[in-house]
mmJSON file of the N, C-alpha and C atoms, coordinates in Angstrom:
{"data_MODEL":{"atom_site":{
"group_PDB":["ATOM","ATOM","ATOM","ATOM","ATOM","ATOM","ATOM","ATOM","ATOM","ATOM","ATOM","ATOM","ATOM","ATOM","ATOM","ATOM","ATOM","ATOM","ATOM","ATOM","ATOM","ATOM","ATOM","ATOM","ATOM","ATOM","ATOM","ATOM","ATOM","ATOM","ATOM","ATOM","ATOM","ATOM","ATOM","ATOM","ATOM","ATOM","ATOM","ATOM","ATOM","ATOM","ATOM","ATOM","ATOM","ATOM","ATOM","ATOM","ATOM","ATOM","ATOM","ATOM","ATOM","ATOM","ATOM","ATOM","ATOM","ATOM","ATOM","ATOM","ATOM","ATOM","ATOM","ATOM","ATOM","ATOM","ATOM","ATOM","ATOM","ATOM","ATOM","ATOM","ATOM","ATOM","ATOM","ATOM","ATOM","ATOM","ATOM","ATOM","ATOM","ATOM","ATOM","ATOM","ATOM","ATOM","ATOM","ATOM","ATOM","ATOM","ATOM","ATOM","ATOM","ATOM","ATOM","ATOM","ATOM","ATOM","ATOM","ATOM","ATOM","ATOM","ATOM","ATOM","ATOM","ATOM","ATOM","ATOM","ATOM","ATOM","ATOM","ATOM","ATOM","ATOM","ATOM","ATOM","ATOM","ATOM","ATOM","ATOM","ATOM","ATOM","ATOM","ATOM","ATOM","ATOM","ATOM","ATOM","ATOM","ATOM","ATOM","ATOM","ATOM","ATOM","ATOM","ATOM","ATOM","ATOM","ATOM","ATOM","ATOM","ATOM","ATOM","ATOM","ATOM","ATOM","ATOM","ATOM","ATOM","ATOM","ATOM","ATOM","ATOM","ATOM","ATOM","ATOM","ATOM","ATOM","ATOM","ATOM","ATOM","ATOM","ATOM","ATOM","ATOM"],
"id":[1,2,3,4,5,6,7,8,9,10,11,12,13,14,15,16,17,18,19,20,21,22,23,24,25,26,27,28,29,30,31,32,33,34,35,36,37,38,39,40,41,42,43,44,45,46,47,48,49,50,51,52,53,54,55,56,57,58,59,60,61,62,63,64,65,66,67,68,69,70,71,72,73,74,75,76,77,78,79,80,81,82,83,84,85,86,87,88,89,90,91,92,93,94,95,96,97,98,99,100,101,102,103,104,105,106,107,108,109,110,111,112,113,114,115,116,117,118,119,120,121,122,123,124,125,126,127,128,129,130,131,132,133,134,135,136,137,138,139,140,141,142,143,144,145,146,147,148,149,150,151,152,153,154,155,156,157,158,159,160,161,162,163,164,165],
"type_symbol":["N","C","C","N","C","C","N","C","C","N","C","C","N","C","C","N","C","C","N","C","C","N","C","C","N","C","C","N","C","C","N","C","C","N","C","C","N","C","C","N","C","C","N","C","C","N","C","C","N","C","C","N","C","C","N","C","C","N","C","C","N","C","C","N","C","C","N","C","C","N","C","C","N","C","C","N","C","C","N","C","C","N","C","C","N","C","C","N","C","C","N","C","C","N","C","C","N","C","C","N","C","C","N","C","C","N","C","C","N","C","C","N","C","C","N","C","C","N","C","C","N","C","C","N","C","C","N","C","C","N","C","C","N","C","C","N","C","C","N","C","C","N","C","C","N","C","C","N","C","C","N","C","C","N","C","C","N","C","C","N","C","C","N","C","C"],
"label_atom_id":["N","CA","C","N","CA","C","N","CA","C","N","CA","C","N","CA","C","N","CA","C","N","CA","C","N","CA","C","N","CA","C","N","CA","C","N","CA","C","N","CA","C","N","CA","C","N","CA","C","N","CA","C","N","CA","C","N","CA","C","N","CA","C","N","CA","C","N","CA","C","N","CA","C","N","CA","C","N","CA","C","N","CA","C","N","CA","C","N","CA","C","N","CA","C","N","CA","C","N","CA","C","N","CA","C","N","CA","C","N","CA","C","N","CA","C","N","CA","C","N","CA","C","N","CA","C","N","CA","C","N","CA","C","N","CA","C","N","CA","C","N","CA","C","N","CA","C","N","CA","C","N","CA","C","N","CA","C","N","CA","C","N","CA","C","N","CA","C","N","CA","C","N","CA","C","N","CA","C","N","CA","C","N","CA","C","N","CA","C","N","CA","C"],
"label_alt_id":[null,null,null,null,null,null,null,null,null,null,null,null,null,null,null,null,null,null,null,null,null,null,null,null,null,null,null,null,null,null,null,null,null,null,null,null,null,null,null,null,null,null,null,null,null,null,null,null,null,null,null,null,null,null,null,null,null,null,null,null,null,null,null,null,null,null,null,null,null,null,null,null,null,null,null,null,null,null,null,null,null,null,null,null,null,null,null,null,null,null,null,null,null,null,null,null,null,null,null,null,null,null,null,null,null,null,null,null,null,null,null,null,null,null,null,null,null,null,null,null,null,null,null,null,null,null,null,null,null,null,null,null,null,null,null,null,null,null,null,null,null,null,null,null,null,null,null,null,null,null,null,null,null,null,null,null,null,null,null,null,null,null,null,null,null],
"label_comp_id":["UNK","UNK","UNK","UNK","UNK","UNK","UNK","UNK","UNK","UNK","UNK","UNK","UNK","UNK","UNK","UNK","UNK","UNK","UNK","UNK","UNK","UNK","UNK","UNK","UNK","UNK","UNK","UNK","UNK","UNK","UNK","UNK","UNK","UNK","UNK","UNK","UNK","UNK","UNK","UNK","UNK","UNK","UNK","UNK","UNK","UNK","UNK","UNK","UNK","UNK","UNK","UNK","UNK","UNK","UNK","UNK","UNK","UNK","UNK","UNK","UNK","UNK","UNK","UNK","UNK","UNK","UNK","UNK","UNK","UNK","UNK","UNK","UNK","UNK","UNK","UNK","UNK","UNK","UNK","UNK","UNK","UNK","UNK","UNK","UNK","UNK","UNK","UNK","UNK","UNK","UNK","UNK","UNK","UNK","UNK","UNK","UNK","UNK","UNK","UNK","UNK","UNK","UNK","UNK","UNK","UNK","UNK","UNK","UNK","UNK","UNK","UNK","UNK","UNK","UNK","UNK","UNK","UNK","UNK","UNK","UNK","UNK","UNK","UNK","UNK","UNK","UNK","UNK","UNK","UNK","UNK","UNK","UNK","UNK","UNK","UNK","UNK","UNK","UNK","UNK","UNK","UNK","UNK","UNK","UNK","UNK","UNK","UNK","UNK","UNK","UNK","UNK","UNK","UNK","UNK","UNK","UNK","UNK","UNK","UNK","UNK","UNK","UNK","UNK","UNK"],
"label_asym_id":["A","A","A","A","A","A","A","A","A","A","A","A","A","A","A","A","A","A","A","A","A","A","A","A","A","A","A","A","A","A","A","A","A","A","A","A","A","A","A","A","A","A","A","A","A","A","A","A","A","A","A","A","A","A","A","A","A","A","A","A","A","A","A","A","A","A","A","A","A","A","A","A","A","A","A","A","A","A","A","A","A","A","A","A","A","A","A","A","A","A","A","A","A","A","A","A","A","A","A","A","A","A","A","A","A","A","A","A","A","A","A","A","A","A","A","A","A","A","A","A","A","A","A","A","A","A","A","A","A","A","A","A","A","A","A","A","A","A","A","A","A","A","A","A","A","A","A","A","A","A","A","A","A","A","A","A","A","A","A","A","A","A","A","A","A"],
"label_entity_id":["1","1","1","1","1","1","1","1","1","1","1","1","1","1","1","1","1","1","1","1","1","1","1","1","1","1","1","1","1","1","1","1","1","1","1","1","1","1","1","1","1","1","1","1","1","1","1","1","1","1","1","1","1","1","1","1","1","1","1","1","1","1","1","1","1","1","1","1","1","1","1","1","1","1","1","1","1","1","1","1","1","1","1","1","1","1","1","1","1","1","1","1","1","1","1","1","1","1","1","1","1","1","1","1","1","1","1","1","1","1","1","1","1","1","1","1","1","1","1","1","1","1","1","1","1","1","1","1","1","1","1","1","1","1","1","1","1","1","1","1","1","1","1","1","1","1","1","1","1","1","1","1","1","1","1","1","1","1","1","1","1","1","1","1","1"],
"label_seq_id":[1,1,1,2,2,2,3,3,3,4,4,4,5,5,5,6,6,6,7,7,7,8,8,8,9,9,9,10,10,10,11,11,11,12,12,12,13,13,13,14,14,14,15,15,15,16,16,16,17,17,17,18,18,18,19,19,19,20,20,20,21,21,21,22,22,22,23,23,23,24,24,24,25,25,25,26,26,26,27,27,27,28,28,28,29,29,29,30,30,30,31,31,31,32,32,32,33,33,33,34,34,34,35,35,35,36,36,36,37,37,37,38,38,38,39,39,39,40,40,40,41,41,41,42,42,42,43,43,43,44,44,44,45,45,45,46,46,46,47,47,47,48,48,48,49,49,49,50,50,50,51,51,51,52,52,52,53,53,53,54,54,54,55,55,55],
"pdbx_PDB_ins_code":[null,null,null,null,null,null,null,null,null,null,null,null,null,null,null,null,null,null,null,null,null,null,null,null,null,null,null,null,null,null,null,null,null,null,null,null,null,null,null,null,null,null,null,null,null,null,null,null,null,null,null,null,null,null,null,null,null,null,null,null,null,null,null,null,null,null,null,null,null,null,null,null,null,null,null,null,null,null,null,null,null,null,null,null,null,null,null,null,null,null,null,null,null,null,null,null,null,null,null,null,null,null,null,null,null,null,null,null,null,null,null,null,null,null,null,null,null,null,null,null,null,null,null,null,null,null,null,null,null,null,null,null,null,null,null,null,null,null,null,null,null,null,null,null,null,null,null,null,null,null,null,null,null,null,null,null,null,null,null,null,null,null,null,null,null],
"Cartn_x":[-24.962,-24.751,-25.407,-26.061,-26.698,-25.682,-25.476,-24.532,-25.284,-24.887,-25.504,-24.443,-24.827,-23.928,-22.772,-22.991,-21.911,-20.835,-21.245,-20.295,-19.456,-20.099,-19.379,-18.417,-18.836,-17.954,-16.734,-16.916,-15.777,-14.808,-15.318,-14.446,-13.644,-14.296,-13.594,-12.547,-12.86,-11.898,-10.697,-10.903,-9.773,-8.903,-9.514,-8.734,-7.892,-8.471,-7.725,-6.587,-6.822,-5.772,-4.64,-4.956,-3.924,-3.144,-3.743,-3.1,-2.172,-2.285,-1.494,0.017,0.577,2.029,2.485,1.688,2.036,2.03,1.058,0.974,2.135,2.457,3.565,4.904,5.13,6.383,6.473,5.373,5.372,5.661,5.077,5.354,6.811,7.348,8.757,9.681,9.364,10.181,10.083,8.917,8.754,9.639,9.653,10.496,11.969,12.346,13.741,14.186,13.377,13.733,13.816,12.934,12.974,14.195,14.76,15.973,17.224,17.092,18.228,18.922,18.404,19.013,18.283,19.051,18.452,18.257,17.024,16.698,16.248,17.087,16.769,16.001,15.864,15.236,13.77,13.16,11.776,10.807,11.064,10.165,10.182,11.359,11.458,10.755,10.883,10.187,8.675,8.193,6.755,6.274,7.034,6.641,6.623,7.651,7.696,6.541,6.255,5.132,3.795,3.626,2.377,2.242,3.357,3.308,2.974,3.514,3.248,1.777,1.177,-0.238,-1.12,-0.754,-1.624,-1.542,-0.53,-0.409,-0.657],
"Cartn_y":[5.459,5.931,4.951,5.495,4.679,4.439,3.174,2.82,2.826,3.729,3.795,3.566,3.665,3.37,4.364,5.614,6.6,6.268,5.827,5.461,4.26,3.27,2.084,2.466,3.356,3.816,4.544,5.369,6.07,5.101,4.09,3.1,2.341,1.921,1.197,2.084,3.345,4.273,4.49,4.603,4.809,3.558,2.395,1.15,1.049,1.375,1.303,2.314,3.518,4.537,4.133,3.48,3.046,1.849,1.068,-0.14,0.108,1.243,1.504,1.43,2.072,1.954,0.528,-0.226,-1.614,-2.444,-2.212,-2.94,-2.572,-1.282,-0.855,-1.384,-1.334,-1.858,-3.363,-4.053,-5.504,-5.854,-5.105,-5.345,-5.052,-3.981,-3.661,-4.716,-5.217,-6.27,-7.564,-7.861,-9.058,-8.993,-7.846,-7.679,-7.764,-7.144,-7.168,-8.582,-9.311,-10.675,-11.596,-11.405,-12.266,-11.988,-10.787,-10.481,-10.989,-11.439,-12.023,-11.073,-9.891,-8.908,-8.955,-8.99,-9.026,-7.601,-7.239,-5.902,-6.019,-5.58,-5.691,-4.49,-3.426,-2.206,-2.056,-3.111,-2.961,-2.74,-3.318,-3.103,-1.645,-1.037,0.381,1.258,0.904,1.669,1.55,0.375,0.198,1.047,1.064,1.845,3.334,3.83,5.247,5.588,4.719,4.953,4.988,4.104,4.1,5.354,5.833,7.077,8.264,8.281,9.387,9.424,8.27,8.238,8.672,8.284,8.576,10.028,10.768,12.166,13.088],
"Cartn_z":[14.388,13.036,12.067,11.086,10.059,8.948,8.626,7.567,6.241,5.364,4.047,2.981,1.742,0.63,0.549,0.948,0.916,1.938,3.117,4.165,3.735,3.152,2.679,1.56,0.67,-0.401,0.123,1.153,1.752,2.414,3.062,3.705,2.656,1.588,0.529,-0.128,-0.359,-0.964,-0.057,1.239,2.15,2.247,2.202,2.214,0.948,-0.194,-1.45,-1.473,-0.962,-0.938,-0.002,1.081,2.017,1.488,0.621,0.124,-1.059,-1.714,-2.921,-2.668,-1.635,-1.433,-1.158,-0.437,-0.156,-1.434,-2.285,-3.552,-4.466,-4.563,-5.426,-4.924,-3.62,-3.069,-3.273,-3.131,-3.339,-4.795,-5.719,-7.144,-7.479,-6.924,-7.149,-6.577,-5.401,-4.791,-5.584,-6.113,-6.932,-8.171,-8.832,-10.022,-9.652,-8.532,-8.098,-7.748,-7.022,-6.635,-7.849,-8.811,-9.997,-10.863,-10.738,-11.501,-10.804,-9.559,-8.854,-7.898,-7.699,-6.802,-5.463,-4.377,-3.042,-2.544,-2.24,-1.756,-0.31,0.625,2.043,2.567,1.791,2.276,1.919,1.377,0.915,2.074,3.241,4.377,4.808,4.82,5.157,4.144,2.86,1.827,1.981,2.361,2.582,3.749,4.827,6.006,5.682,5.001,4.634,3.693,2.74,1.833,2.552,3.524,4.286,5.133,5.714,6.481,5.581,4.364,3.453,3.038,2.852,2.468,3.624,4.837,5.976,6.429,6.022,6.468,5.343],
"occupancy":[1.0,1.0,1.0,1.0,1.0,1.0,1.0,1.0,1.0,1.0,1.0,1.0,1.0,1.0,1.0,1.0,1.0,1.0,1.0,1.0,1.0,1.0,1.0,1.0,1.0,1.0,1.0,1.0,1.0,1.0,1.0,1.0,1.0,1.0,1.0,1.0,1.0,1.0,1.0,1.0,1.0,1.0,1.0,1.0,1.0,1.0,1.0,1.0,1.0,1.0,1.0,1.0,1.0,1.0,1.0,1.0,1.0,1.0,1.0,1.0,1.0,1.0,1.0,1.0,1.0,1.0,1.0,1.0,1.0,1.0,1.0,1.0,1.0,1.0,1.0,1.0,1.0,1.0,1.0,1.0,1.0,1.0,1.0,1.0,1.0,1.0,1.0,1.0,1.0,1.0,1.0,1.0,1.0,1.0,1.0,1.0,1.0,1.0,1.0,1.0,1.0,1.0,1.0,1.0,1.0,1.0,1.0,1.0,1.0,1.0,1.0,1.0,1.0,1.0,1.0,1.0,1.0,1.0,1.0,1.0,1.0,1.0,1.0,1.0,1.0,1.0,1.0,1.0,1.0,1.0,1.0,1.0,1.0,1.0,1.0,1.0,1.0,1.0,1.0,1.0,1.0,1.0,1.0,1.0,1.0,1.0,1.0,1.0,1.0,1.0,1.0,1.0,1.0,1.0,1.0,1.0,1.0,1.0,1.0,1.0,1.0,1.0,1.0,1.0,1.0],
"B_iso_or_equiv":[0.0,0.0,0.0,0.0,0.0,0.0,0.0,0.0,0.0,0.0,0.0,0.0,0.0,0.0,0.0,0.0,0.0,0.0,0.0,0.0,0.0,0.0,0.0,0.0,0.0,0.0,0.0,0.0,0.0,0.0,0.0,0.0,0.0,0.0,0.0,0.0,0.0,0.0,0.0,0.0,0.0,0.0,0.0,0.0,0.0,0.0,0.0,0.0,0.0,0.0,0.0,0.0,0.0,0.0,0.0,0.0,0.0,0.0,0.0,0.0,0.0,0.0,0.0,0.0,0.0,0.0,0.0,0.0,0.0,0.0,0.0,0.0,0.0,0.0,0.0,0.0,0.0,0.0,0.0,0.0,0.0,0.0,0.0,0.0,0.0,0.0,0.0,0.0,0.0,0.0,0.0,0.0,0.0,0.0,0.0,0.0,0.0,0.0,0.0,0.0,0.0,0.0,0.0,0.0,0.0,0.0,0.0,0.0,0.0,0.0,0.0,0.0,0.0,0.0,0.0,0.0,0.0,0.0,0.0,0.0,0.0,0.0,0.0,0.0,0.0,0.0,0.0,0.0,0.0,0.0,0.0,0.0,0.0,0.0,0.0,0.0,0.0,0.0,0.0,0.0,0.0,0.0,0.0,0.0,0.0,0.0,0.0,0.0,0.0,0.0,0.0,0.0,0.0,0.0,0.0,0.0,0.0,0.0,0.0,0.0,0.0,0.0,0.0,0.0,0.0],
"pdbx_formal_charge":[null,null,null,null,null,null,null,null,null,null,null,null,null,null,null,null,null,null,null,null,null,null,null,null,null,null,null,null,null,null,null,null,null,null,null,null,null,null,null,null,null,null,null,null,null,null,null,null,null,null,null,null,null,null,null,null,null,null,null,null,null,null,null,null,null,null,null,null,null,null,null,null,null,null,null,null,null,null,null,null,null,null,null,null,null,null,null,null,null,null,null,null,null,null,null,null,null,null,null,null,null,null,null,null,null,null,null,null,null,null,null,null,null,null,null,null,null,null,null,null,null,null,null,null,null,null,null,null,null,null,null,null,null,null,null,null,null,null,null,null,null,null,null,null,null,null,null,null,null,null,null,null,null,null,null,null,null,null,null,null,null,null,null,null,null],
"auth_seq_id":[1,1,1,2,2,2,3,3,3,4,4,4,5,5,5,6,6,6,7,7,7,8,8,8,9,9,9,10,10,10,11,11,11,12,12,12,13,13,13,14,14,14,15,15,15,16,16,16,17,17,17,18,18,18,19,19,19,20,20,20,21,21,21,22,22,22,23,23,23,24,24,24,25,25,25,26,26,26,27,27,27,28,28,28,29,29,29,30,30,30,31,31,31,32,32,32,33,33,33,34,34,34,35,35,35,36,36,36,37,37,37,38,38,38,39,39,39,40,40,40,41,41,41,42,42,42,43,43,43,44,44,44,45,45,45,46,46,46,47,47,47,48,48,48,49,49,49,50,50,50,51,51,51,52,52,52,53,53,53,54,54,54,55,55,55],
"auth_comp_id":["UNK","UNK","UNK","UNK","UNK","UNK","UNK","UNK","UNK","UNK","UNK","UNK","UNK","UNK","UNK","UNK","UNK","UNK","UNK","UNK","UNK","UNK","UNK","UNK","UNK","UNK","UNK","UNK","UNK","UNK","UNK","UNK","UNK","UNK","UNK","UNK","UNK","UNK","UNK","UNK","UNK","UNK","UNK","UNK","UNK","UNK","UNK","UNK","UNK","UNK","UNK","UNK","UNK","UNK","UNK","UNK","UNK","UNK","UNK","UNK","UNK","UNK","UNK","UNK","UNK","UNK","UNK","UNK","UNK","UNK","UNK","UNK","UNK","UNK","UNK","UNK","UNK","UNK","UNK","UNK","UNK","UNK","UNK","UNK","UNK","UNK","UNK","UNK","UNK","UNK","UNK","UNK","UNK","UNK","UNK","UNK","UNK","UNK","UNK","UNK","UNK","UNK","UNK","UNK","UNK","UNK","UNK","UNK","UNK","UNK","UNK","UNK","UNK","UNK","UNK","UNK","UNK","UNK","UNK","UNK","UNK","UNK","UNK","UNK","UNK","UNK","UNK","UNK","UNK","UNK","UNK","UNK","UNK","UNK","UNK","UNK","UNK","UNK","UNK","UNK","UNK","UNK","UNK","UNK","UNK","UNK","UNK","UNK","UNK","UNK","UNK","UNK","UNK","UNK","UNK","UNK","UNK","UNK","UNK","UNK","UNK","UNK","UNK","UNK","UNK"],
"auth_asym_id":["A","A","A","A","A","A","A","A","A","A","A","A","A","A","A","A","A","A","A","A","A","A","A","A","A","A","A","A","A","A","A","A","A","A","A","A","A","A","A","A","A","A","A","A","A","A","A","A","A","A","A","A","A","A","A","A","A","A","A","A","A","A","A","A","A","A","A","A","A","A","A","A","A","A","A","A","A","A","A","A","A","A","A","A","A","A","A","A","A","A","A","A","A","A","A","A","A","A","A","A","A","A","A","A","A","A","A","A","A","A","A","A","A","A","A","A","A","A","A","A","A","A","A","A","A","A","A","A","A","A","A","A","A","A","A","A","A","A","A","A","A","A","A","A","A","A","A","A","A","A","A","A","A","A","A","A","A","A","A","A","A","A","A","A","A"],
"auth_atom_id":["N","CA","C","N","CA","C","N","CA","C","N","CA","C","N","CA","C","N","CA","C","N","CA","C","N","CA","C","N","CA","C","N","CA","C","N","CA","C","N","CA","C","N","CA","C","N","CA","C","N","CA","C","N","CA","C","N","CA","C","N","CA","C","N","CA","C","N","CA","C","N","CA","C","N","CA","C","N","CA","C","N","CA","C","N","CA","C","N","CA","C","N","CA","C","N","CA","C","N","CA","C","N","CA","C","N","CA","C","N","CA","C","N","CA","C","N","CA","C","N","CA","C","N","CA","C","N","CA","C","N","CA","C","N","CA","C","N","CA","C","N","CA","C","N","CA","C","N","CA","C","N","CA","C","N","CA","C","N","CA","C","N","CA","C","N","CA","C","N","CA","C","N","CA","C","N","CA","C","N","CA","C","N","CA","C","N","CA","C","N","CA","C"],
"pdbx_PDB_model_num":[1,1,1,1,1,1,1,1,1,1,1,1,1,1,1,1,1,1,1,1,1,1,1,1,1,1,1,1,1,1,1,1,1,1,1,1,1,1,1,1,1,1,1,1,1,1,1,1,1,1,1,1,1,1,1,1,1,1,1,1,1,1,1,1,1,1,1,1,1,1,1,1,1,1,1,1,1,1,1,1,1,1,1,1,1,1,1,1,1,1,1,1,1,1,1,1,1,1,1,1,1,1,1,1,1,1,1,1,1,1,1,1,1,1,1,1,1,1,1,1,1,1,1,1,1,1,1,1,1,1,1,1,1,1,1,1,1,1,1,1,1,1,1,1,1,1,1,1,1,1,1,1,1,1,1,1,1,1,1,1,1,1,1,1,1]
}}}
């Protein structure tokens, strides 16, 4: 397969789309931790978010 600019663009777009739930969950956990509340379910929320993006 010849790697051209369109292929690289598609790979970057898929990586960014897959990373959005992880970034949002991390930002939410950061805000929660800074407020002093312990959130033990953030890993589960990240996994569910990643499954939703991939399907």
